[in-house]
mmCIF file of the N, C-alpha and C atoms, coordinates in Angstrom:
data_MODEL
# 
_entry.id   MODEL 
# 
loop_
_atom_site.group_PDB 
_atom_site.id 
_atom_site.type_symbol 
_atom_site.label_atom_id 
_atom_site.label_alt_id 
_atom_site.label_comp_id 
_atom_site.label_asym_id 
_atom_site.label_entity_id 
_atom_site.label_seq_id 
_atom_site.pdbx_PDB_ins_code 
_atom_site.Cartn_x 
_atom_site.Cartn_y 
_atom_site.Cartn_z 
_atom_site.occupancy 
_atom_site.B_iso_or_equiv 
_atom_site.pdbx_formal_charge 
_atom_site.auth_seq_id 
_atom_site.auth_comp_id 
_atom_site.auth_asym_id 
_atom_site.auth_atom_id 
_atom_site.pdbx_PDB_model_num 
ATOM 1   N N  . MET A 1 1  ? 65.193 22.894 72.214 1.00 0.00 ? 1  MET A N  1 
ATOM 2   C CA . MET A 1 1  ? 65.752 22.157 73.260 1.00 0.00 ? 1  MET A CA 1 
ATOM 3   C C  . MET A 1 1  ? 66.259 23.089 74.369 1.00 0.00 ? 1  MET A C  1 
ATOM 4   N N  . PRO A 1 2  ? 65.874 22.905 75.528 1.00 0.00 ? 2  PRO A N  1 
ATOM 5   C CA . PRO A 1 2  ? 66.202 23.756 76.597 1.00 0.00 ? 2  PRO A CA 1 
ATOM 6   C C  . PRO A 1 2  ? 67.670 23.529 77.087 1.00 0.00 ? 2  PRO A C  1 
ATOM 7   N N  . ALA A 1 3  ? 68.208 24.581 77.602 1.00 0.00 ? 3  ALA A N  1 
ATOM 8   C CA . ALA A 1 3  ? 69.584 24.403 78.175 1.00 0.00 ? 3  ALA A CA 1 
ATOM 9   C C  . ALA A 1 3  ? 69.591 23.514 79.423 1.00 0.00 ? 3  ALA A C  1 
ATOM 10  N N  . LYS A 1 4  ? 70.589 22.694 79.620 1.00 0.00 ? 4  LYS A N  1 
ATOM 11  C CA . LYS A 1 4  ? 70.587 21.788 80.763 1.00 0.00 ? 4  LYS A CA 1 
ATOM 12  C C  . LYS A 1 4  ? 71.240 22.342 81.863 1.00 0.00 ? 4  LYS A C  1 
ATOM 13  N N  . SER A 1 5  ? 71.967 23.431 81.823 1.00 0.00 ? 5  SER A N  1 
ATOM 14  C CA . SER A 1 5  ? 72.626 24.154 83.005 1.00 0.00 ? 5  SER A CA 1 
ATOM 15  C C  . SER A 1 5  ? 72.621 25.586 82.844 1.00 0.00 ? 5  SER A C  1 
ATOM 16  N N  . LYS A 1 6  ? 72.985 26.310 83.897 1.00 0.00 ? 6  LYS A N  1 
ATOM 17  C CA . LYS A 1 6  ? 72.985 27.727 83.841 1.00 0.00 ? 6  LYS A CA 1 
ATOM 18  C C  . LYS A 1 6  ? 74.253 28.217 82.914 1.00 0.00 ? 6  LYS A C  1 
ATOM 19  N N  . ALA A 1 7  ? 75.262 27.384 82.868 1.00 0.00 ? 7  ALA A N  1 
ATOM 20  C CA . ALA A 1 7  ? 76.413 27.827 82.042 1.00 0.00 ? 7  ALA A CA 1 
ATOM 21  C C  . ALA A 1 7  ? 76.002 27.738 80.562 1.00 0.00 ? 7  ALA A C  1 
ATOM 22  N N  . GLN A 1 8  ? 75.240 26.699 80.136 1.00 0.00 ? 8  GLN A N  1 
ATOM 23  C CA . GLN A 1 8  ? 74.797 26.699 78.760 1.00 0.00 ? 8  GLN A CA 1 
ATOM 24  C C  . GLN A 1 8  ? 73.903 27.804 78.433 1.00 0.00 ? 8  GLN A C  1 
ATOM 25  N N  . GLN A 1 9  ? 72.986 28.159 79.326 1.00 0.00 ? 9  GLN A N  1 
ATOM 26  C CA . GLN A 1 9  ? 72.083 29.280 79.173 1.00 0.00 ? 9  GLN A CA 1 
ATOM 27  C C  . GLN A 1 9  ? 72.776 30.522 78.995 1.00 0.00 ? 9  GLN A C  1 
ATOM 28  N N  . LYS A 1 10 ? 73.855 30.777 79.816 1.00 0.00 ? 10 LYS A N  1 
ATOM 29  C CA . LYS A 1 10 ? 74.625 32.003 79.725 1.00 0.00 ? 10 LYS A CA 1 
ATOM 30  C C  . LYS A 1 10 ? 75.408 32.013 78.362 1.00 0.00 ? 10 LYS A C  1 
ATOM 31  N N  . ALA A 1 11 ? 76.014 30.935 78.012 1.00 0.00 ? 11 ALA A N  1 
ATOM 32  C CA . ALA A 1 11 ? 76.768 30.881 76.736 1.00 0.00 ? 11 ALA A CA 1 
ATOM 33  C C  . ALA A 1 11 ? 75.852 31.103 75.611 1.00 0.00 ? 11 ALA A C  1 
ATOM 34  N N  . ALA A 1 12 ? 74.706 30.545 75.554 1.00 0.00 ? 12 ALA A N  1 
ATOM 35  C CA . ALA A 1 12 ? 73.676 30.810 74.504 1.00 0.00 ? 12 ALA A CA 1 
ATOM 36  C C  . ALA A 1 12 ? 73.276 32.321 74.404 1.00 0.00 ? 12 ALA A C  1 
ATOM 37  N N  . GLY A 1 13 ? 73.065 32.812 75.563 1.00 0.00 ? 13 GLY A N  1 
ATOM 38  C CA . GLY A 1 13 ? 72.794 34.238 75.608 1.00 0.00 ? 13 GLY A CA 1 
ATOM 39  C C  . GLY A 1 13 ? 73.823 35.198 74.943 1.00 0.00 ? 13 GLY A C  1 
ATOM 40  N N  . ALA A 1 14 ? 75.024 34.888 75.305 1.00 0.00 ? 14 ALA A N  1 
ATOM 41  C CA . ALA A 1 14 ? 76.141 35.605 74.718 1.00 0.00 ? 14 ALA A CA 1 
ATOM 42  C C  . ALA A 1 14 ? 76.260 35.371 73.172 1.00 0.00 ? 14 ALA A C  1 
ATOM 43  N N  . ALA A 1 15 ? 76.050 34.140 72.703 1.00 0.00 ? 15 ALA A N  1 
ATOM 44  C CA . ALA A 1 15 ? 76.148 33.867 71.329 1.00 0.00 ? 15 ALA A CA 1 
ATOM 45  C C  . ALA A 1 15 ? 74.948 34.561 70.541 1.00 0.00 ? 15 ALA A C  1 
ATOM 46  N N  . LEU A 1 16 ? 73.799 34.518 71.125 1.00 0.00 ? 16 LEU A N  1 
ATOM 47  C CA . LEU A 1 16 ? 72.608 35.179 70.652 1.00 0.00 ? 16 LEU A CA 1 
ATOM 48  C C  . LEU A 1 16 ? 72.816 36.670 70.495 1.00 0.00 ? 16 LEU A C  1 
ATOM 49  N N  . SER A 1 17 ? 73.399 37.270 71.411 1.00 0.00 ? 17 SER A N  1 
ATOM 50  C CA . SER A 1 17 ? 73.769 38.684 71.415 1.00 0.00 ? 17 SER A CA 1 
ATOM 51  C C  . SER A 1 17 ? 74.634 38.986 70.262 1.00 0.00 ? 17 SER A C  1 
ATOM 52  N N  . ALA A 1 18 ? 75.667 38.169 70.097 1.00 0.00 ? 18 ALA A N  1 
ATOM 53  C CA . ALA A 1 18 ? 76.500 38.408 68.894 1.00 0.00 ? 18 ALA A CA 1 
ATOM 54  C C  . ALA A 1 18 ? 75.880 38.180 67.623 1.00 0.00 ? 18 ALA A C  1 
ATOM 55  N N  . LYS A 1 19 ? 75.044 37.131 67.493 1.00 0.00 ? 19 LYS A N  1 
ATOM 56  C CA . LYS A 1 19 ? 74.282 36.952 66.302 1.00 0.00 ? 19 LYS A CA 1 
ATOM 57  C C  . LYS A 1 19 ? 73.327 38.032 65.877 1.00 0.00 ? 19 LYS A C  1 
ATOM 58  N N  . ARG A 1 20 ? 72.768 38.647 66.848 1.00 0.00 ? 20 ARG A N  1 
ATOM 59  C CA . ARG A 1 20 ? 71.992 39.928 66.577 1.00 0.00 ? 20 ARG A CA 1 
ATOM 60  C C  . ARG A 1 20 ? 72.719 41.199 66.423 1.00 0.00 ? 20 ARG A C  1 
ATOM 61  N N  . GLY A 1 21 ? 74.011 41.103 66.522 1.00 0.00 ? 21 GLY A N  1 
ATOM 62  C CA . GLY A 1 21 ? 74.967 42.260 66.459 1.00 0.00 ? 21 GLY A CA 1 
ATOM 63  C C  . GLY A 1 21 ? 74.925 43.152 67.576 1.00 0.00 ? 21 GLY A C  1 
ATOM 64  N N  . ASP A 1 22 ? 74.444 42.790 68.674 1.00 0.00 ? 22 ASP A N  1 
ATOM 65  C CA . ASP A 1 22 ? 74.525 43.603 69.969 1.00 0.00 ? 22 ASP A CA 1 
ATOM 66  C C  . ASP A 1 22 ? 75.916 43.573 70.589 1.00 0.00 ? 22 ASP A C  1 
ATOM 67  N N  . THR A 1 23 ? 76.642 42.529 70.438 1.00 0.00 ? 23 THR A N  1 
ATOM 68  C CA . THR A 1 23 ? 78.036 42.466 70.891 1.00 0.00 ? 23 THR A CA 1 
ATOM 69  C C  . THR A 1 23 ? 78.887 41.929 69.763 1.00 0.00 ? 23 THR A C  1 
ATOM 70  N N  . LYS A 1 24 ? 80.224 42.101 69.928 1.00 0.00 ? 24 LYS A N  1 
ATOM 71  C CA . LYS A 1 24 ? 81.086 41.742 68.918 1.00 0.00 ? 24 LYS A CA 1 
ATOM 72  C C  . LYS A 1 24 ? 81.429 40.208 68.938 1.00 0.00 ? 24 LYS A C  1 
ATOM 73  N N  . VAL A 1 25 ? 81.527 39.617 67.780 1.00 0.00 ? 25 VAL A N  1 
ATOM 74  C CA . VAL A 1 25 ? 81.833 38.236 67.712 1.00 0.00 ? 25 VAL A CA 1 
ATOM 75  C C  . VAL A 1 25 ? 83.188 37.943 68.344 1.00 0.00 ? 25 VAL A C  1 
ATOM 76  N N  . SER A 1 26 ? 84.060 38.844 68.187 1.00 0.00 ? 26 SER A N  1 
ATOM 77  C CA . SER A 1 26 ? 85.464 38.704 68.684 1.00 0.00 ? 26 SER A CA 1 
ATOM 78  C C  . SER A 1 26 ? 85.480 38.561 70.140 1.00 0.00 ? 26 SER A C  1 
ATOM 79  N N  . ASP A 1 27 ? 84.457 39.097 70.882 1.00 0.00 ? 27 ASP A N  1 
ATOM 80  C CA . ASP A 1 27 ? 84.354 39.105 72.317 1.00 0.00 ? 27 ASP A CA 1 
ATOM 81  C C  . ASP A 1 27 ? 84.019 37.607 72.852 1.00 0.00 ? 27 ASP A C  1 
ATOM 82  N N  . LEU A 1 28 ? 83.471 36.885 71.959 1.00 0.00 ? 28 LEU A N  1 
ATOM 83  C CA . LEU A 1 28 ? 83.087 35.454 72.337 1.00 0.00 ? 28 LEU A CA 1 
ATOM 84  C C  . LEU A 1 28 ? 84.244 34.521 72.478 1.00 0.00 ? 28 LEU A C  1 
ATOM 85  N N  . GLN A 1 29 ? 84.049 33.589 73.413 1.00 0.00 ? 29 GLN A N  1 
ATOM 86  C CA . GLN A 1 29 ? 85.137 32.603 73.569 1.00 0.00 ? 29 GLN A CA 1 
ATOM 87  C C  . GLN A 1 29 ? 84.573 31.309 74.171 1.00 0.00 ? 29 GLN A C  1 
ATOM 88  N N  . GLY A 1 30 ? 85.203 30.178 73.986 1.00 0.00 ? 30 GLY A N  1 
ATOM 89  C CA . GLY A 1 30 ? 84.760 28.975 74.491 1.00 0.00 ? 30 GLY A CA 1 
ATOM 90  C C  . GLY A 1 30 ? 83.446 28.523 73.927 1.00 0.00 ? 30 GLY A C  1 
ATOM 91  N N  . ALA A 1 31 ? 82.598 27.991 74.735 1.00 0.00 ? 31 ALA A N  1 
ATOM 92  C CA . ALA A 1 31 ? 81.265 27.498 74.399 1.00 0.00 ? 31 ALA A CA 1 
ATOM 93  C C  . ALA A 1 31 ? 80.414 28.495 73.578 1.00 0.00 ? 31 ALA A C  1 
ATOM 94  N N  . SER A 1 32 ? 80.419 29.788 74.003 1.00 0.00 ? 32 SER A N  1 
ATOM 95  C CA . SER A 1 32 ? 79.603 30.719 73.320 1.00 0.00 ? 32 SER A CA 1 
ATOM 96  C C  . SER A 1 32 ? 80.044 30.959 71.850 1.00 0.00 ? 32 SER A C  1 
ATOM 97  N N  . LYS A 1 33 ? 81.349 30.847 71.591 1.00 0.00 ? 33 LYS A N  1 
ATOM 98  C CA . LYS A 1 33 ? 81.927 30.958 70.200 1.00 0.00 ? 33 LYS A CA 1 
ATOM 99  C C  . LYS A 1 33 ? 81.546 29.828 69.416 1.00 0.00 ? 33 LYS A C  1 
ATOM 100 N N  . GLU A 1 34 ? 81.497 28.566 69.963 1.00 0.00 ? 34 GLU A N  1 
ATOM 101 C CA . GLU A 1 34 ? 81.163 27.302 69.335 1.00 0.00 ? 34 GLU A CA 1 
ATOM 102 C C  . GLU A 1 34 ? 79.623 27.368 69.027 1.00 0.00 ? 34 GLU A C  1 
ATOM 103 N N  . MET A 1 35 ? 78.797 27.831 69.966 1.00 0.00 ? 35 MET A N  1 
ATOM 104 C CA . MET A 1 35 ? 77.440 27.981 69.718 1.00 0.00 ? 35 MET A CA 1 
ATOM 105 C C  . MET A 1 35 ? 77.131 28.979 68.607 1.00 0.00 ? 35 MET A C  1 
ATOM 106 N N  . TYR A 1 36 ? 77.825 30.055 68.627 1.00 0.00 ? 36 TYR A N  1 
ATOM 107 C CA . TYR A 1 36 ? 77.635 31.067 67.519 1.00 0.00 ? 36 TYR A CA 1 
ATOM 108 C C  . TYR A 1 36 ? 77.831 30.437 66.156 1.00 0.00 ? 36 TYR A C  1 
ATOM 109 N N  . ASP A 1 37 ? 78.968 29.715 66.037 1.00 0.00 ? 37 ASP A N  1 
ATOM 110 C CA . ASP A 1 37 ? 79.343 29.142 64.819 1.00 0.00 ? 37 ASP A CA 1 
ATOM 111 C C  . ASP A 1 37 ? 78.324 27.960 64.294 1.00 0.00 ? 37 ASP A C  1 
ATOM 112 N N  . SER A 1 38 ? 77.777 27.236 65.208 1.00 0.00 ? 38 SER A N  1 
ATOM 113 C CA . SER A 1 38 ? 77.030 26.032 64.881 1.00 0.00 ? 38 SER A CA 1 
ATOM 114 C C  . SER A 1 38 ? 75.623 26.036 65.062 1.00 0.00 ? 38 SER A C  1 
ATOM 115 N N  . MET A 1 39 ? 74.974 27.099 65.711 1.00 0.00 ? 39 MET A N  1 
ATOM 116 C CA . MET A 1 39 ? 73.550 27.101 65.930 1.00 0.00 ? 39 MET A CA 1 
ATOM 117 C C  . MET A 1 39 ? 72.918 28.352 65.229 1.00 0.00 ? 39 MET A C  1 
ATOM 118 N N  . SER A 1 40 ? 71.631 28.158 64.926 1.00 0.00 ? 40 SER A N  1 
ATOM 119 C CA . SER A 1 40 ? 70.852 29.241 64.278 1.00 0.00 ? 40 SER A CA 1 
ATOM 120 C C  . SER A 1 40 ? 70.347 30.112 65.376 1.00 0.00 ? 40 SER A C  1 
ATOM 121 N N  . GLU A 1 41 ? 69.864 31.328 65.071 1.00 0.00 ? 41 GLU A N  1 
ATOM 122 C CA . GLU A 1 41 ? 69.278 32.275 65.999 1.00 0.00 ? 41 GLU A CA 1 
ATOM 123 C C  . GLU A 1 41 ? 68.157 31.647 66.799 1.00 0.00 ? 41 GLU A C  1 
ATOM 124 N N  . ASP A 1 42 ? 67.310 30.887 66.063 1.00 0.00 ? 42 ASP A N  1 
ATOM 125 C CA . ASP A 1 42 ? 66.146 30.237 66.725 1.00 0.00 ? 42 ASP A CA 1 
ATOM 126 C C  . ASP A 1 42 ? 66.596 29.178 67.763 1.00 0.00 ? 42 ASP A C  1 
ATOM 127 N N  . GLN A 1 43 ? 67.576 28.528 67.427 1.00 0.00 ? 43 GLN A N  1 
ATOM 128 C CA . GLN A 1 43 ? 68.153 27.413 68.370 1.00 0.00 ? 43 GLN A CA 1 
ATOM 129 C C  . GLN A 1 43 ? 68.631 28.150 69.582 1.00 0.00 ? 43 GLN A C  1 
ATOM 130 N N  . LEU A 1 44 ? 69.455 29.251 69.382 1.00 0.00 ? 44 LEU A N  1 
ATOM 131 C CA . LEU A 1 44 ? 70.078 30.008 70.479 1.00 0.00 ? 44 LEU A CA 1 
ATOM 132 C C  . LEU A 1 44 ? 69.033 30.612 71.332 1.00 0.00 ? 44 LEU A C  1 
ATOM 133 N N  . GLU A 1 45 ? 67.878 31.045 70.803 1.00 0.00 ? 45 GLU A N  1 
ATOM 134 C CA . GLU A 1 45 ? 66.756 31.523 71.561 1.00 0.00 ? 45 GLU A CA 1 
ATOM 135 C C  . GLU A 1 45 ? 66.185 30.573 72.448 1.00 0.00 ? 45 GLU A C  1 
ATOM 136 N N  . ASP A 1 46 ? 66.061 29.365 71.982 1.00 0.00 ? 46 ASP A N  1 
ATOM 137 C CA . ASP A 1 46 ? 65.497 28.268 72.843 1.00 0.00 ? 46 ASP A CA 1 
ATOM 138 C C  . ASP A 1 46 ? 66.443 27.935 74.030 1.00 0.00 ? 46 ASP A C  1 
ATOM 139 N N  . PHE A 1 47 ? 67.648 27.967 73.793 1.00 0.00 ? 47 PHE A N  1 
ATOM 140 C CA . PHE A 1 47 ? 68.667 27.778 74.948 1.00 0.00 ? 47 PHE A CA 1 
ATOM 141 C C  . PHE A 1 47 ? 68.613 28.968 75.904 1.00 0.00 ? 47 PHE A C  1 
ATOM 142 N N  . ALA A 1 48 ? 68.733 30.221 75.318 1.00 0.00 ? 48 ALA A N  1 
ATOM 143 C CA . ALA A 1 48 ? 68.802 31.339 76.135 1.00 0.00 ? 48 ALA A CA 1 
ATOM 144 C C  . ALA A 1 48 ? 67.615 31.680 76.962 1.00 0.00 ? 48 ALA A C  1 
ATOM 145 N N  . GLU A 1 49 ? 66.445 31.314 76.448 1.00 0.00 ? 49 GLU A N  1 
ATOM 146 C CA . GLU A 1 49 ? 65.189 31.643 77.170 1.00 0.00 ? 49 GLU A CA 1 
ATOM 147 C C  . GLU A 1 49 ? 64.807 30.607 78.345 1.00 0.00 ? 49 GLU A C  1 
ATOM 148 N N  . THR A 1 50 ? 65.734 29.545 78.351 1.00 0.00 ? 50 THR A N  1 
ATOM 149 C CA . THR A 1 50 ? 65.425 28.491 79.439 1.00 0.00 ? 50 THR A CA 1 
ATOM 150 C C  . THR A 1 50 ? 65.355 29.117 80.817 1.00 0.00 ? 50 THR A C  1 
ATOM 151 N N  . GLU A 1 51 ? 64.336 28.686 81.660 1.00 0.00 ? 51 GLU A N  1 
ATOM 152 C CA . GLU A 1 51 ? 64.241 29.079 83.023 1.00 0.00 ? 51 GLU A CA 1 
ATOM 153 C C  . GLU A 1 51 ? 65.529 28.639 83.783 1.00 0.00 ? 51 GLU A C  1 
ATOM 154 N N  . ARG A 1 52 ? 66.177 29.509 84.493 1.00 0.00 ? 52 ARG A N  1 
ATOM 155 C CA . ARG A 1 52 ? 67.425 29.078 85.152 1.00 0.00 ? 52 ARG A CA 1 
ATOM 156 C C  . ARG A 1 52 ? 67.231 28.572 86.548 1.00 0.00 ? 52 ARG A C  1 
ATOM 157 N N  . LYS A 1 53 ? 66.065 28.788 87.054 1.00 0.00 ? 53 LYS A N  1 
ATOM 158 C CA . LYS A 1 53 ? 65.732 28.372 88.493 1.00 0.00 ? 53 LYS A CA 1 
ATOM 159 C C  . LYS A 1 53 ? 65.772 26.801 88.485 1.00 0.00 ? 53 LYS A C  1 
ATOM 160 N N  . GLY A 1 54 ? 66.546 26.257 89.438 1.00 0.00 ? 54 GLY A N  1 
ATOM 161 C CA . GLY A 1 54 ? 66.623 24.825 89.582 1.00 0.00 ? 54 GLY A CA 1 
ATOM 162 C C  . GLY A 1 54 ? 67.589 24.145 88.703 1.00 0.00 ? 54 GLY A C  1 
ATOM 163 N N  . LYS A 1 55 ? 68.330 24.898 87.780 1.00 0.00 ? 55 LYS A N  1 
ATOM 164 C CA . LYS A 1 55 ? 69.276 24.269 86.929 1.00 0.00 ? 55 LYS A CA 1 
ATOM 165 C C  . LYS A 1 55 ? 70.571 24.214 87.638 1.00 0.00 ? 55 LYS A C  1 
ATOM 166 N N  . PRO A 1 56 ? 71.379 23.206 87.360 1.00 0.00 ? 56 PRO A N  1 
ATOM 167 C CA . PRO A 1 56 ? 72.750 23.108 88.017 1.00 0.00 ? 56 PRO A CA 1 
ATOM 168 C C  . PRO A 1 56 ? 73.691 24.217 87.321 1.00 0.00 ? 56 PRO A C  1 
ATOM 169 N N  . GLU A 1 57 ? 74.735 24.610 87.992 1.00 0.00 ? 57 GLU A N  1 
ATOM 170 C CA . GLU A 1 57 ? 75.649 25.485 87.295 1.00 0.00 ? 57 GLU A CA 1 
ATOM 171 C C  . GLU A 1 57 ? 76.309 24.907 86.050 1.00 0.00 ? 57 GLU A C  1 
ATOM 172 N N  . HIS A 1 58 ? 76.752 23.676 86.161 1.00 0.00 ? 58 HIS A N  1 
ATOM 173 C CA . HIS A 1 58 ? 77.328 22.891 85.099 1.00 0.00 ? 58 HIS A CA 1 
ATOM 174 C C  . HIS A 1 58 ? 76.782 21.505 85.046 1.00 0.00 ? 58 HIS A C  1 
ATOM 175 N N  . VAL A 1 59 ? 76.917 20.864 83.856 1.00 0.00 ? 59 VAL A N  1 
ATOM 176 C CA . VAL A 1 59 ? 76.653 19.403 83.714 1.00 0.00 ? 59 VAL A CA 1 
ATOM 177 C C  . VAL A 1 59 ? 77.637 18.735 83.029 1.00 0.00 ? 59 VAL A C  1 
ATOM 178 N N  . ASP A 1 60 ? 77.911 17.458 83.330 1.00 0.00 ? 60 ASP A N  1 
ATOM 179 C CA . ASP A 1 60 ? 78.932 16.605 82.668 1.00 0.00 ? 60 ASP A CA 1 
ATOM 180 C C  . ASP A 1 60 ? 78.520 16.365 81.259 1.00 0.00 ? 60 ASP A C  1 
ATOM 181 N N  . ASP A 1 61 ? 79.472 16.121 80.361 1.00 0.00 ? 61 ASP A N  1 
ATOM 182 C CA . ASP A 1 61 ? 79.299 15.879 78.937 1.00 0.00 ? 61 ASP A CA 1 
ATOM 183 C C  . ASP A 1 61 ? 79.054 14.386 78.725 1.00 0.00 ? 61 ASP A C  1 
ATOM 184 N N  . ASP A 1 62 ? 78.868 13.580 79.754 1.00 0.00 ? 62 ASP A N  1 
ATOM 185 C CA . ASP A 1 62 ? 78.719 12.072 79.606 1.00 0.00 ? 62 ASP A CA 1 
ATOM 186 C C  . ASP A 1 62 ? 77.577 11.696 78.671 1.00 0.00 ? 62 ASP A C  1 
# 
């Protein structure tokens, strides 16, 4: 499932980096921390590799 916003894509990238051991889990906060805890590496890859062009910065949770 692709990210719906740039913010989701960025958070997924941060969580993926921590999953792979490139950054510290303790450095994560907010959405990236939740994604790290609840998503697999494959799911995070799908979100992180989403094309950012044309995506809004944020989307509502409606």
